[in-house]
C-alpha positions in Angstrom: -18.2 38.1 11.8 -15.6 36.1 9.9 -16.6 34.1 6.9 -16.5 30.4 7.6 -15.5 29.7 4.0 -12.5 31.9 4.4 -11.1 30.5 7.6 -8.3 28.8 5.7 -6.8 32.3 5.5 -6.5 32.4 9.3 -5.9 28.8 10.0 -2.8 27.3 8.3 -2.5 23.6 7.5 -1.0 21.8 10.4 0.1 18.2 10.0 0.2 16.0 13.1 3.4 16.3 15.1 6.2 13.9 14.4 8.5 12.2 16.8 12.0 13.8 16.9 14.4 12.2 14.5 16.8 11.0 17.2 13.8 9.2 18.9 12.2 7.7 15.8 15.4 6.2 14.2 16.0 3.8 17.1 12.6 2.0 17.0 10.1 0.6 14.6 7.0 2.6 15.6 4.8 5.1 13.8 6.4 8.5 13.7 3.2 10.6 13.5 1.3 11.5 16.6 -2.5 11.5 16.3 -4.7 14.6 16.1 -6.9 15.3 19.0 -10.6 16.2 18.5 -10.0 19.9 18.5 -7.1 19.8 16.0 -9.1 17.4 13.7 -12.1 19.7 13.8 -10.1 22.8 13.1 -8.2 21.3 10.2 -11.3 19.7 8.7 -12.9 23.2 8.9 -10.4 24.5 6.4 -12.3 22.6 3.6 -14.0 24.9 1.1 -16.7 22.4 0.3 -16.1 22.8 -3.4 -19.1 22.4 -5.6 -17.0 20.0 -7.8 -14.7 18.3 -5.2 -11.5 17.5 -7.1 -10.3 15.6 -4.1 -13.0 13.0 -4.5 -12.3 12.5 -8.2 -8.6 12.0 -7.6 -9.2 9.5 -4.8 -9.2 6.0 -6.3 -12.1 4.9 -4.1 -13.9 8.2 -4.5 -14.3 8.9 -0.8 -17.0 11.4 0.2 -14.2 13.7 1.5 -15.9 17.1 2.0 -18.9 15.3 3.6 -16.9 13.6 6.3 -14.7 16.6 6.8 -17.9 18.6 7.6 -19.0 15.9 10.0 -15.6 16.0 11.9 -15.8 19.8 12.0 -19.2 19.4 13.7 -18.0 16.7 16.1 -20.1 13.9 14.6 -17.4 11.2 14.8 -19.5 8.1 14.4 -21.4 9.5 11.5 -18.1 10.3 9.8 -16.8 6.8 10.4 -19.9 5.3 8.8 -19.6 7.5 5.8 -15.9 6.9 5.5 -16.6 3.1 5.3 -19.2 3.6 2.6 -16.4 3.8 0.0 -13.3 2.5 1.7 -12.8 -0.8 3.5 -9.5 0.2 5.1 -9.6 4.0 5.8 -7.3 3.8 8.8 -4.7 2.1 6.6 -5.1 4.4 3.6 -4.9 7.5 5.9 -1.5 6.3 7.0 0.1 5.1 3.8 -1.6 6.6 0.7 0.5 9.1 -1.2 -2.0 11.9 -0.6 0.3 14.5 -2.0 -0.3 13.1 -5.5 -3.9 12.0 -4.9 -6.6 13.8 -2.8 -4.5 16.5 -1.3 -2.7 17.1 -4.5 -6.0 17.9 -6.1 -7.3 20.0 -3.2 -8.2 23.5 -4.3 -6.1 24.9 -1.4 -3.0 23.2 -2.7 -1.9 26.4 -4.4 0.1 28.0 -1.7 -2.5 28.0 1.1 -1.8 24.4 2.1 -4.1 21.5 1.1 -6.5 20.2 3.7 -4.8 17.4 5.7 -7.2 14.8 4.4 -5.1 11.7 5.0 -4.4 12.5 8.7 -8.1 13.3 9.3 -9.1 10.0 7.6 -6.8 8.2 9.9 -8.2 10.1 12.9 -11.8 9.2 12.1 -11.5 5.4 12.2 -8.8 5.3 14.9 -10.8 7.5 17.3 -14.2 5.9 16.4 -12.9 2.4 17.1 -11.3 3.7 20.4 -14.7 5.0 21.4 -16.5 1.7 20.6 -17.8 2.3 17.1 -18.5 -0.8 15.0 -20.0 -1.2 11.5 -23.8 -1.2 11.5 -24.8 -4.7 10.4 -28.3 -4.5 11.9 -30.1 -4.6 8.5 -27.9 -7.4 6.9 -29.9 -10.5 6.0 -27.9 -13.7 5.6 -28.2 -15.2 2.1 -26.6 -18.6 2.8 -24.1 -17.9 0.0 -20.3 -18.5 0.6 -17.5 -16.9 -1.3 -13.9 -18.2 -1.1 -11.2 -15.5 -1.1 -7.5 -16.3 -1.7 -5.3 -13.6 -0.3 -5.9 -11.6 2.9 -4.3 -8.4 1.5 -6.1 -5.2 0.7 -8.0 -6.5 -2.3 -9.2 -9.6 -0.5 -10.1 -7.7 2.7 -12.1 -5.1 0.7 -13.9 -7.8 -1.2 -14.8 -9.6 2.1 -16.1 -6.3 3.6 -18.5 -5.6 0.8 -19.7 -9.2 0.6 -20.3 -9.4 4.4 -22.4 -6.3 4.3 -24.6 -8.0 1.7 -25.3 -11.1 3.7 -22.7 -13.3 2.0 -20.2 -15.2 4.1 -16.6 -14.6 2.9 -14.0 -17.2 3.8 -10.5 -15.7 3.4 -7.5 -18.0 3.0 -3.9 -16.8 3.2 -0.6 -18.6 3.3 0.6 -16.3 6.1 -0.4 -16.7 9.7 -1.6 -13.1 9.9 -4.0 -11.1 7.7 -2.9 -8.1 5.6 -0.5 -9.5 3.1 2.1 -6.8 2.4 0.3 -4.5 4.9 1.6 -6.8 7.6 4.7 -8.3 6.0 5.9 -5.6 3.6 5.1 -2.2 4.9 7.4 -1.3 7.9 5.8 -0.6 11.3 7.1 3.0 11.3 4.5 3.6 8.6 1.8 1.1 9.7 1.9 -0.5 13.1 0.7 -4.1 12.9 -1.9 -3.6 15.8 -3.8 -1.5 13.2 -4.2 -4.5 10.9 -5.0 -6.8 13.8 -7.8 -4.4 14.9 -9.2 -4.5 11.3 -9.2 -8.3 11.5 -11.3 -8.1 14.7 -13.7 -5.8 13.0 -14.1 -8.0 10.0 -14.6 -11.1 12.1 -17.3 -9.3 14.0 -19.0 -8.7 10.6 -19.0 -12.4 9.8 -15.8 -12.8 7.8 -14.0 -16.1 8.4 -10.2 -16.4 8.1 -8.3 -19.6 7.4 -4.7 -18.6 7.8 -1.5 -20.6 7.2 -3.3 -22.3 4.3 -2.0 -22.1 0.7 -4.5 -23.1 -2.0 -2.8 -25.2 -4.6 -0.5 -26.7 -2.0 -2.6 -27.5 1.1 -5.9 -27.7 -0.7 -6.6 -28.2 -4.4 -8.2 -25.4 -6.4 -10.7 -27.9 -7.7 -12.0 -28.5 -4.2 -11.8 -24.9 -3.3 -14.0 -23.8 -6.2 -16.5 -26.6 -5.6 -16.8 -25.6 -1.9 -17.9 -22.0 -2.7 -20.5 -20.2 -4.7 -17.9 -17.9 -6.2 -14.1 -17.3 -5.8 -12.1 -14.1 -5.6 -8.3 -14.0 -6.2 -6.3 -11.3 -4.5 -2.9 -12.8 -4.4 -0.8 -9.8 -5.1 2.6 -9.6 -6.9 5.7 -11.0 -5.3 8.2 -11.6 -8.1 10.9 -8.9 -7.9 12.2 -6.9 -10.9 15.8 -7.7 -11.7 18.3 -5.1 -12.9 19.7 -7.5 -15.5 23.3 -6.4 -14.8 26.3 -8.4 -13.5 26.8 -9.1 -9.8 23.2 -9.3 -8.7 23.9 -12.7 -7.2 26.9 -11.7 -5.1 26.6 -12.3 -1.3 25.5 -9.1 0.4 23.0 -8.3 -2.4 19.4 -8.5 -1.2 16.0 -8.2 -2.8 13.8 -5.6 -1.2 10.8 -7.7 -0.2 12.7 -10.6 1.5 14.7 -7.9 3.3 11.6 -6.1 4.6 9.8 -9.3 5.4 12.7 -10.6 7.4 12.8 -7.5 9.5 9.1 -7.4 10.1 9.2 -11.1 11.1 11.9 -10.2 13.6 9.9 -7.4 15.0 6.8 -9.6 15.3 8.9 -12.3 17.1 8.1 -14.9 14.4 11.4 -16.8 15.1 10.6 -19.7 12.8 10.5 -17.5 9.7 13.5 -16.8 7.5 16.6 -15.4 9.3 16.9 -11.6 9.9 18.8 -9.7 7.2 20.6 -7.4 9.5 22.5 -4.4 8.0 23.8 -3.0 11.2 27.2 -1.3 10.8 27.2 -1.7 7.0 27.4 0.9 4.2 24.1 0.3 2.5 23.2 1.2 -1.0 19.5 1.0 -2.0 18.8 1.0 -5.7 15.4 2.5 -6.8 13.3 5.5 -6.2 9.8 4.2 -5.3 7.9 3.7 -2.1 9.6 0.3 -1.5 13.0 2.0 -1.7 12.0 4.5 0.9 10.9 1.6 3.2 14.3 -0.1 2.7 16.2 3.2 3.4 14.4 3.8 6.6 14.6 0.2 7.8 18.3 0.1 7.3 18.7 3.4 9.3 16.8 1.8 12.2 18.8 -1.3 12.0 21.9 0.8 12.7 23.5 0.9 9.2 26.8 2.9 9.1 25.4 4.8 6.2 22.5 4.6 3.7 22.6 5.9 0.2 19.8 5.7 -2.3 20.3 6.0 -6.0 17.7 6.7 -8.7 18.1 6.9 -12.5 16.0 10.0 -13.0 16.0 13.4 -11.2 14.4 14.3 -7.9 11.3 15.7 -9.5 10.6 12.5 -11.4 11.1 10.1 -8.5 7.9 8.1 -8.1 8.1 7.6 -4.3 6.0 9.5 -1.8 7.2 13.0 -1.1 6.4 12.4 2.5 8.6 9.3 2.7 11.3 11.0 0.8 11.4 13.9 3.2 11.3 11.5 6.2 14.2 9.5 4.7 16.3 12.6 4.3 15.5 13.8 7.8 16.6 10.4 9.1 20.0 10.5 7.4 19.6 8.9 4.0 21.7 10.4 1.2 20.2 10.5 -2.3 22.1 10.3 -5.5 19.9 11.2 -8.5 20.6 10.6 -12.2 22.6 7.5 -11.4 21.9 4.2 -13.2 23.5 1.0 -11.9 25.3 -1.1 -14.5 27.2 -3.6 -12.4 27.5 -4.7 -8.8 31.2 -5.3 -8.2 33.0 -7.5 -5.7 35.0 -10.7 -5.2 33.7 -13.0 -2.5 31.0 -10.5 -1.7 29.7 -7.1 -2.8 32.1 -4.2 -2.6 30.2 -1.6 -4.5 28.0 -0.6 -7.4 29.2 0.8 -10.7 26.8 3.5 -11.9 26.7 5.8 -14.8 25.3 9.3 -14.8 22.1 10.0 -16.7 20.2 12.9 -18.2 16.5 12.9 -19.2 15.8 12.5 -22.8 12.5 12.7 -24.7 9.3 11.0 -23.4 8.8 7.3 -23.9 5.6 5.4 -24.8 4.1 6.1 -21.4 4.8 9.8 -21.5 7.7 9.8 -18.9 11.1 11.2 -20.1 13.5 8.4 -20.6 17.0 8.5 -18.9 19.9 8.5 -21.3 23.4 7.6 -20.1 26.2 10.2 -20.2 29.3 8.6 -21.8 32.4 8.4 -19.7 30.6 9.2 -16.4 31.0 5.8 -14.8 31.9 5.7 -11.1 31.9 3.0 -8.3 30.0 3.7 -5.1 31.4 1.6 -2.3 29.0 -0.6 -0.4 29.0 -3.5 2.0 25.3 -4.3 1.3 23.0 -3.6 -1.6 19.2 -3.7 -1.6 17.5 -3.9 -5.0 14.1 -2.2 -5.0 13.0 -2.0 -8.7 9.4 -3.1 -8.1 7.4 -6.3 -8.4 5.9 -8.4 -11.2 2.9 -10.8 -11.2 3.8 -14.4 -10.3 0.7 -16.4 -11.2 0.6 -20.0 -10.0 0.9 -22.7 -12.7 -2.6 -24.1 -11.9 -4.3 -21.0 -13.4 -4.1 -22.4 -16.9 -5.8 -25.7 -16.1 -8.8 -23.9 -14.6 -9.4 -21.5 -17.5 -7.9 -18.4 -15.8 -6.3 -16.5 -18.7 -3.4 -14.1 -18.4 -2.0 -11.2 -20.3 1.4 -11.7 -21.8 3.0 -9.9 -18.8 1.4 -12.3 -16.4 -1.4 -10.1 -15.1 -4.8 -11.8 -14.8 -7.3 -11.0 -17.5 -10.7 -9.7 -16.2 -13.9 -8.4 -17.6 -14.7 -4.7 -17.8 -18.4 -5.4 -18.2 -20.6 -3.3 -15.9 -22.7 -6.3 -14.9 -19.8 -8.5 -13.7 -16.7 -6.4 -13.3 -13.4 -8.2 -12.5 -14.7 -11.6 -13.6 -11.9 -13.7 -15.0 -12.2 -16.0 -18.0 -13.4 -18.7 -15.6 -17.0 -17.4 -14.9 -17.0 -18.5 -11.3 -13.7 -16.8 -10.5 -13.1 -13.0 -10.0 -9.8 -11.2 -9.3 -8.5 -7.8 -8.4 -5.6 -5.8 -7.0 -2.0 -6.1 -8.0 -2.3 -9.4 -9.8 -4.7 -7.7 -12.2 -3.4 -4.2 -12.3 0.3 -4.8 -11.7 2.1 -3.5 -8.6 0.2 -0.4 -7.5 -1.2 1.4 -4.4 -3.1 -0.2 -1.5 -6.0 2.1 -2.3 -6.3 0.9 -5.9 -6.3 -2.7 -4.6 -9.1 -1.8 -2.1 -11.1 -0.3 -5.0 -10.8 -3.3 -7.2 -11.6 -5.7 -4.4 -14.8 -3.8 -3.7 -15.8 -3.6 -7.4 -15.1 -7.3 -7.8 -17.4 -8.0 -4.8 -20.2 -6.1 -6.6 -19.6 -8.3 -9.7 -19.8 -11.4 -7.5 -23.1 -10.2 -5.9 -24.5 -9.6 -9.3 -23.5 -13.1 -10.5 -25.1 -14.6 -7.4 -28.2 -12.6 -7.7 -27.8 -10.9 -4.4 -29.0 -7.4 -4.0 
């Protein structure tokens, strides 16, 4: 009889099948096919059930990963879905877009040549399949408290906060300036990574739990913050980061130079048929140069490919090993025809009436900087111009707090991030005692899963403040 704990020796890691490249580059649809029940069970069975599960510790929301892997191996789908939602408000989203290679799967004991357990794909399978079979969150023991919490921002942090509050009998009312929920889940992350029906299904689930959405409403413009605070027992801010990082070099304002987020949003609006939004930035037939090496850069690369760009080149100022973007997205970008130029730092965007190219200088990695990462140093005399008809700048995002924060006692750090309490009793409370905050506007631009964690933790602080157990 074979040892169950050694079956990883006989069963290799098998990721879900992907659509062929020639099929996926002509449409904006998810490229990974789902596991069926047999494949999910078999892959979950590879887990060693470590006594000290490093995967859980590395997961920002500390999912009970070995436990729900065991339930899937045994065929207990609904129990796995319930357990998955104990720690994560958006498991079907995180299963799709988390960089598992540097989180849970990167910490898996089998990630030493045997192939880590495919945790992310199984996480996605659990909620997708459970919802398909009729599972809904169990709210049978929830007792309404009559308390109401106003949430500004229907992105990951706001949705996670609403989820925890609703399960405790508090009514969350979520406001967002967009007409759909999700924030950048809907308007920033391309559909080939996250189809928008997934986010709409989560809206349906949350509304069934008692969450109310007021969409197309911008607090501070359509309704005063004074009135908003007065109408609710507490407030949560989950407004994200939307100011783009500039390169600070000449030529950034030339026609044909685009910021990453407006570019991605315009394409998603086009795919959603929201014709009254900003016009589509269409890069069909153009030589596209994407500047940056993070996840947003990969999204821009692959969007331009699907728009029919003549070529797409991505430059990054460090080497391949130090590129911050997801390894999975990097691999998919290369498969789909993106060329990468590493150790290239842009110093000028050149052109006359419009962009004609980007002047870059070669770099080499020097000693570590204050954050421990080796800093790029320029190589004298190595300048070159890379021809381009369109340039997309994807250097990241910065906080853009509204001006009314100051008048309501919501203090900021010098870099614009919202100051919050680290106290165990009321985590994520701002300097205005009635107002809590979490996600990118507190942490800075980061992962969806960290925003989910902070939204959930802030909800616990709100419940403590309201005296709700």
